[in-house]
C-alpha positions in Angstrom: -27.0 -16.5 9.2 -25.3 -14.3 6.6 -27.3 -11.2 7.7 -26.4 -11.9 11.3 -22.7 -12.0 10.5 -22.9 -8.8 8.5 -24.6 -7.2 11.5 -21.8 -8.4 13.8 -19.2 -6.9 11.5 -21.1 -3.5 11.3 -21.4 -3.3 15.1 -17.7 -4.2 15.5 -16.7 -1.5 12.9 -18.8 1.1 14.8 -17.1 0.3 18.0 -13.7 0.3 16.4 -14.5 3.6 14.7 -15.2 5.1 18.2 -12.0 3.7 19.6 -9.9 5.0 16.7 -11.7 8.4 16.8 -10.8 8.7 20.5 -7.2 7.8 19.9 -6.7 10.3 17.1 -8.4 13.0 19.1 -5.9 12.7 21.9 -2.9 12.4 19.4 -1.3 15.7 18.5 1.1 13.9 16.1 0.5 12.0 12.9 1.9 9.3 10.7 3.6 10.7 7.7 4.8 13.9 9.3 4.9 16.9 7.0 3.2 15.1 4.1 0.2 14.4 6.3 0.0 18.1 7.3 0.3 19.2 3.7 -2.6 17.0 2.6 -4.6 18.5 5.4 -3.7 22.0 4.4 -4.6 21.4 0.7 -8.0 20.1 1.7 -8.5 22.7 4.5 -8.2 25.6 2.1 -9.8 24.0 -1.0 -13.0 25.9 -0.6 -11.1 29.2 -0.4 -8.7 28.2 -3.2 -10.8 25.8 -5.5 -7.7 25.0 -7.6 -6.6 22.8 -4.7 -9.3 20.3 -5.7 -7.1 19.6 -8.8 -3.8 19.7 -7.0 -1.8 16.8 -8.5 0.4 16.2 -5.5 -2.5 16.4 -3.1 -4.5 13.9 -5.3 -7.9 15.3 -6.5 -10.1 12.5 -5.2 -8.4 12.4 -1.8 -8.8 16.2 -1.5 -12.4 16.1 -2.5 -13.3 13.5 0.1 -11.1 15.0 2.8 -12.1 18.6 2.4 -15.4 18.6 4.4 -13.7 16.9 7.4 -10.7 19.2 7.2 -12.9 22.2 8.0 -13.0 20.8 11.6 -9.2 21.1 11.8 -6.5 18.5 11.7 -8.3 16.2 14.0 -11.3 16.3 11.6 -9.0 15.3 8.8 -7.7 12.3 10.8 -11.3 11.3 11.6 -11.9 11.1 7.8 -9.1 8.6 7.5 -10.6 6.6 10.4 -14.0 6.5 8.7 -12.4 5.6 5.3 -10.5 2.8 7.1 -13.7 1.3 8.4 -15.3 1.4 4.9 -12.2 -0.3 3.6 -12.5 -3.0 6.3 -16.1 -3.5 5.4 -15.4 -4.1 1.6 -12.4 -6.3 2.5 -14.6 -8.4 4.7 -17.3 -8.6 2.0 -14.8 -9.6 -0.6 -13.3 -12.3 1.7 -16.8 -13.6 2.4 -17.7 -13.6 -1.3 -14.5 -15.6 -2.0 -15.8 -18.3 0.3 -13.5 -17.8 3.3 -15.0 -18.9 6.6 -12.6 -16.7 8.4 -13.7 -13.6 6.4 -14.8 -11.7 9.6 -11.1 -11.9 10.8 -10.1 -9.7 7.8 -11.4 -6.7 9.7 -8.9 -7.2 12.5 -6.1 -8.2 10.2 -6.5 -4.9 8.3 -7.2 -2.4 11.0 -4.4 -3.8 13.3 -1.8 -4.2 10.6 0.9 -1.8 12.1 1.0 0.4 9.0 -2.7 0.8 8.7 -3.1 1.3 12.4 -0.8 4.2 12.2 -2.1 5.7 8.9 -5.6 6.0 10.3 -4.0 8.7 12.5 -3.1 10.9 9.5 -4.4 12.7 6.5 -2.4 10.6 4.1 -3.7 9.4 0.7 -2.9 5.7 1.2 -6.1 5.1 3.1 -8.3 6.7 0.4 -6.5 4.6 -2.2 -7.0 1.4 -0.2 -10.7 2.3 0.2 -11.2 2.7 -3.6 -9.2 -0.4 -4.3 -11.1 -2.5 -1.8 -14.5 -1.3 -3.2 -13.4 -2.0 -6.7 -12.3 -5.5 -5.9 -15.5 -6.2 -4.1 -17.8 -5.2 -6.9 -15.6 -7.1 -9.4 -15.8 -10.3 -7.3 -19.6 -9.7 -7.0 -19.7 -9.6 -10.8 -20.9 -5.9 -10.8 -18.5 -4.9 -13.5 -19.9 -1.5 -14.4 -19.7 -0.3 -10.8 -16.3 -1.9 -10.4 -15.0 -0.2 -13.5 -16.1 3.2 -12.5 -14.6 2.9 -9.0 -11.3 1.5 -10.4 -11.2 4.5 -12.8 -10.8 6.8 -9.8 -7.7 5.0 -8.5 -5.1 7.3 -10.2 -6.8 10.3 -8.5 -6.3 8.8 -5.1 -2.7 7.9 -5.7 -0.5 7.8 -8.9 0.0 4.1 -8.5 -3.5 3.7 -9.9 -1.9 4.0 -13.3 0.1 0.9 -12.6 -2.8 -1.2 -11.4 -5.5 0.0 -13.8 -4.1 -1.7 -16.9 -3.9 -5.0 -15.1 -7.6 -4.6 -14.1 -8.3 -3.8 -17.8 -6.6 -7.0 -18.9 -8.8 -9.0 -16.4 -11.9 -7.3 -17.9 -10.8 -8.3 -21.4 -10.1 -11.9 -20.5 -13.6 -12.0 -19.0 -15.0 -10.5 -22.3 -16.5 -7.6 -20.4 -15.8 -5.2 -23.3 -18.3 -2.4 -22.5 -17.4 -2.2 -18.8 -13.8 -2.2 -19.9 -14.4 1.2 -21.5 -15.7 2.6 -18.2 -12.2 2.1 -16.7 -11.3 5.4 -18.4 -14.2 7.3 -16.9 -12.2 8.9 -14.1 -9.5 10.0 -16.5 -12.0 11.5 -19.0 -13.9 13.4 -16.3 -10.9 14.8 -14.4 -9.1 15.7 -17.7 -12.0 17.8 -18.8 -12.5 19.5 -15.4 -8.8 20.3 -15.3 -8.8 21.5 -18.8 -11.7 23.9 -18.5 -11.2 25.1 -15.0 -7.5 25.4 -14.2 -4.7 23.9 -16.4 -6.1 24.6 -19.9 -4.2 21.4 -20.9 -6.3 18.4 -21.8 -3.4 16.1 -20.8 -2.6 17.8 -17.5 -2.9 14.5 -15.6 0.3 13.5 -17.3 2.1 16.8 -18.1 1.7 18.1 -14.5 3.1 14.9 -13.0 4.7 16.2 -9.7 7.2 13.4 -9.7 8.7 14.1 -13.1 12.2 15.3 -12.9 12.6 14.2 -9.2 15.1 11.5 -9.9 17.6 11.1 -7.2 16.2 13.7 -4.9 16.1 11.3 -2.0 18.9 9.0 -3.1 18.4 5.4 -4.0 18.4 2.0 -2.4 20.9 -0.3 -4.1 19.0 -3.1 -2.4 16.0 -4.5 -4.3 14.3 -6.2 -1.3 14.0 -3.0 0.8 10.2 -3.2 1.1 10.2 -6.9 1.8 12.4 -6.2 4.7 9.9 -3.6 6.0 7.2 -6.3 6.7 7.3 -5.7 10.4 6.2 -2.1 9.8 3.7 -3.0 7.1 1.8 -6.1 8.3 3.7 -7.1 11.5 5.4 -10.2 12.7 2.2 -12.3 13.6 0.5 -11.5 10.2 3.7 -12.3 8.3 3.1 -16.0 8.8 -0.5 -15.9 7.8 0.5 -14.0 4.6 3.2 -16.6 3.8 0.8 -19.5 4.3 -1.9 -17.8 2.3 0.5 -16.9 -0.6 1.9 -20.4 -0.8 -1.5 -22.0 -0.7 -2.6 -19.8 -3.6 0.6 -20.4 -5.5 0.1 -24.2 -5.4 -3.6 -23.9 -6.3 -2.8 -21.7 -9.2 0.1 -24.0 -10.3 -2.3 -27.0 -10.3 -4.9 -25.0 -12.2 -2.4 -23.8 -14.8 -1.9 -27.5 -15.9 -5.6 -27.7 -16.8 -6.0 -24.1 -18.0 -7.1 -21.2 -15.9 -10.1 -20.8 -18.2 -11.4 -24.0 -16.7 -10.6 -23.0 -13.1 -13.3 -22.0 -10.6 -14.2 -18.3 -10.6 -12.7 -17.4 -7.1 -9.3 -18.6 -8.3 -9.4 -16.1 -11.2 -10.1 -13.4 -8.7 -7.3 -14.6 -6.5 -4.9 -14.4 -9.4 -5.9 -10.8 -10.0 -5.4 -10.0 -6.3 -1.9 -11.5 -6.3 -1.0 -9.8 -9.6 -2.0 -6.4 -8.4 -0.1 -6.8 -5.1 3.0 -8.0 -6.9 2.8 -5.3 -9.5 2.7 -2.7 -6.8 5.6 -4.3 -4.9 7.9 -4.6 -7.9 7.0 -1.1 -9.2 8.0 0.6 -6.0 11.0 -1.7 -5.5 12.3 -0.7 -9.0 11.8 3.1 -8.6 13.5 3.1 -5.2 16.3 0.8 -6.4 17.1 3.3 -9.1 16.1 6.4 -7.2 13.6 7.6 -9.8 10.2 9.3 -9.8 10.8 11.0 -6.5 10.9 7.8 -4.6 12.0 8.1 -1.0 11.7 4.4 -0.1 8.9 5.1 2.3 7.3 1.9 3.5 4.0 3.7 4.2 3.0 3.6 0.6 2.1 -0.1 1.1 -0.9 1.0 3.1 -2.4 1.5 -0.3 -2.6 -2.2 -1.0 -3.1 -3.6 2.5 -6.6 -4.8 1.6 -4.9 -7.1 -1.0 -2.3 -8.3 1.5 -5.0 -8.9 4.2 -7.1 -11.0 1.8 -4.1 -13.2 1.3 -3.4 -13.3 5.0 -7.1 -14.2 5.6 -6.7 -17.2 3.3 -3.7 -18.2 5.3 -5.8 -18.1 8.5 -8.4 -20.2 6.6 -5.7 -22.8 6.0 -5.0 -23.0 9.7 -8.7 -23.0 10.5 -10.0 -25.7 8.2 -8.1 -28.8 9.6 -9.8 -28.4 12.9 -13.4 -28.9 11.5 -14.1 -31.7 14.0 -13.4 -29.5 17.0 -15.1 -26.1 16.6 -14.0 -24.9 20.0 -10.4 -25.7 19.4 -10.3 -23.9 16.0 -12.0 -20.9 17.4 -9.5 -20.8 20.2 -6.6 -21.0 17.7 -8.0 -18.2 15.6 -8.7 -16.0 18.6 -5.2 -16.5 19.9 -3.7 -15.5 16.5 -5.9 -12.4 16.3 -4.9 -11.5 19.9 -1.3 -11.3 18.8 -2.2 -9.4 15.7 -4.0 -6.8 17.8 -1.4 -6.4 20.5 1.5 -6.1 18.0 1.0 -2.4 17.0 -0.2 -1.5 20.5 2.9 -2.8 22.1 5.4 -1.6 19.4 4.3 2.0 19.1 4.0 4.7 21.7 0.4 5.8 22.0 -1.1 8.4 21.7 1.0 9.6 18.8 2.5 13.0 19.6 4.1 15.7 17.5 7.4 14.7 16.0 10.6 16.4 17.0 10.7 18.5 13.9 7.1 19.7 14.1 7.6 20.5 17.8 10.6 22.8 17.1 8.6 24.5 14.3 5.7 25.2 16.7 8.2 26.5 19.3 9.5 28.9 16.6 6.0 30.0 15.7 5.1 30.7 19.3 8.3 32.7 19.8 7.7 34.8 16.6 4.1 35.6 17.4 5.1 37.0 20.8 8.2 38.9 19.6 8.7 42.5 18.6 9.2 41.4 15.0 5.7 40.1 14.5 3.4 42.2 12.4 0.1 40.9 11.0 0.4 40.8 7.2 4.2 40.1 7.1 4.9 37.6 4.4 6.4 34.3 5.6 8.8 32.2 3.5 9.0 28.5 4.4 8.9 25.0 3.1 7.8 22.7 5.9 4.0 22.4 5.8 3.8 22.5 9.6 5.0 26.1 9.5 1.6 27.1 8.0 0.0 26.0 11.2 2.8 27.2 13.5 2.8 30.7 12.0 -0.9 31.0 11.2 -0.5 31.4 7.5 -2.8 30.6 4.6 -0.2 28.6 2.6 -2.0 29.2 -0.7 -2.3 33.0 -0.5 0.7 34.5 -2.3 0.4 37.6 -0.1 1.0 35.6 3.0 3.3 32.9 1.9 6.2 32.0 -0.4 8.5 29.1 -0.7 11.8 29.1 1.2 13.9 28.7 -2.0 12.2 31.9 -3.3 14.2 33.8 -0.6 17.4 33.1 -2.6 16.3 36.2 -4.7 16.5 38.5 -1.7 15.9 41.6 -3.9 12.3 40.3 -4.6 11.6 39.7 -0.9 9.4 42.4 0.7 10.9 44.3 3.6 9.9 42.8 7.0 9.2 39.4 5.6 10.0 36.4 7.8 12.2 33.5 6.5 11.8 30.2 8.3 14.8 28.2 7.5 14.9 24.6 8.8 17.7 22.1 8.4 15.5 19.4 6.9 14.1 21.2 3.8 16.6 24.1 3.5 19.6 22.1 2.4 17.7 19.3 0.7 14.4 20.0 -1.2 15.3 23.8 -1.5 19.0 23.3 -2.3 19.6 26.4 -0.2 22.7 26.1 2.0 22.4 27.7 5.4 25.6 29.6 4.9 24.1 31.3 1.8 21.3 32.9 3.7 23.6 33.7 6.7 26.0 35.6 4.5 23.3 37.5 2.7 23.5 41.1 3.9 19.8 41.6 3.1 18.8 39.3 5.9 19.0 39.6 9.7 19.1 36.5 11.9 16.5 37.2 14.7 16.2 33.8 16.4 17.7 30.3 16.4 16.1 27.3 18.0 18.4 24.3 18.8 16.6 21.3 20.3 17.6 20.4 23.9 18.0 16.9 22.7 19.8 17.1 19.4 18.8 14.9 16.5 19.7 14.5 12.9 17.4 14.9 9.8 17.5 14.2 6.1 21.1 14.5 4.8 22.6 13.9 8.2 22.2 17.5 9.4 21.5 18.4 13.0 17.9 19.7 13.0 17.6 23.4 13.9 15.4 26.2 12.9 16.6 29.7 12.0 14.3 32.8 11.7 15.6 35.6 9.4 14.0 39.0 8.7 14.3 40.9 5.5 15.9 44.2 6.4 
């Protein structure tokens, strides 16, 4: 019977992969905007610029896995995330089944149609890779395959930096289970990547920490002043229908753990210990991000999309909530199946009804592509002209290898106009110019070394970060 259920899930995942692949292939846009494009570009050019495989911001493990698919273009990169999402769903299902949940098969739907995950599959973002590694690590741990689990978990920090938050908690679990030798393997990823980075690129054994791209980024995106910012984003993360399943699942686990604490968790059944780890990891992730956004530190921008990283954990709790609804109707199989099917129907329709599909280019990316098309057809275009920009989309719009210093430089480097080669193009946009680049528009307008050759004002004005009206200005170095 178990083999039959596994086969059903595999067939369902294959069909869902085909559906998501079709959706991303007709979607010109992406969840995550410029960040998604930048991850694609890092992976796309990694074989030409191998140092990209160690790019700290891009996340080395994510870049490694994404790079073969990125050679097929941005759609190929999005197809990687679709495939990774299916693998994540498989491990989430296997974990739920291993934990004894009769509704384990429903976890596939709860994960793939959680609004945030549904959107992130149409991207090149790192959250999906992180969720895949996390789901695999949890599964092998629950299956008592501690060596495999430890090695997989050791790679978490190289999928996303939050791995350094979760890894110590996994280590504590290993120690409480007296798995001392597997515990040592939790450092495998750090050792391997530290040595590769030391000998190949950074020549710094501690580059994983010293090259932290978020260090010194305090306050760049402001701060929240409201601690429950991410809790309020539940509609975007898991959706309204799944919210109730999560609450029921969390409360049922809370009461079970509370009862077990009175007799001692050491005497509790094994699955309950695993549930405690799952809840602990989810809460640690939530509180860590809530704290950094509350104080505006470590480059936090308060983006809800980071919670795609731990959706397998949230979905496991939601699946337990569905189990709590499912169990009381044991005497009437048809009724309980109808109830579960109805709940899952609302879970599936929630992201489909709440987001416009297919996902098209965002307004900022559209304006940048318009600017690139104008430039390539203008009298100012000359192959080999260096382009200064910050928005990753500009690399695609202006056909630039963003990692070739002869073709590209950062927008803020244009502040030193005496170092800018004659004829270079400066792409100034009102998102990154005044914010990340700290380069006021008036400064470049008043610089006599630059000539404004084109300005694009959207037909339908909209504001961007910092409250600026989004516009793109093209300047040429005289």
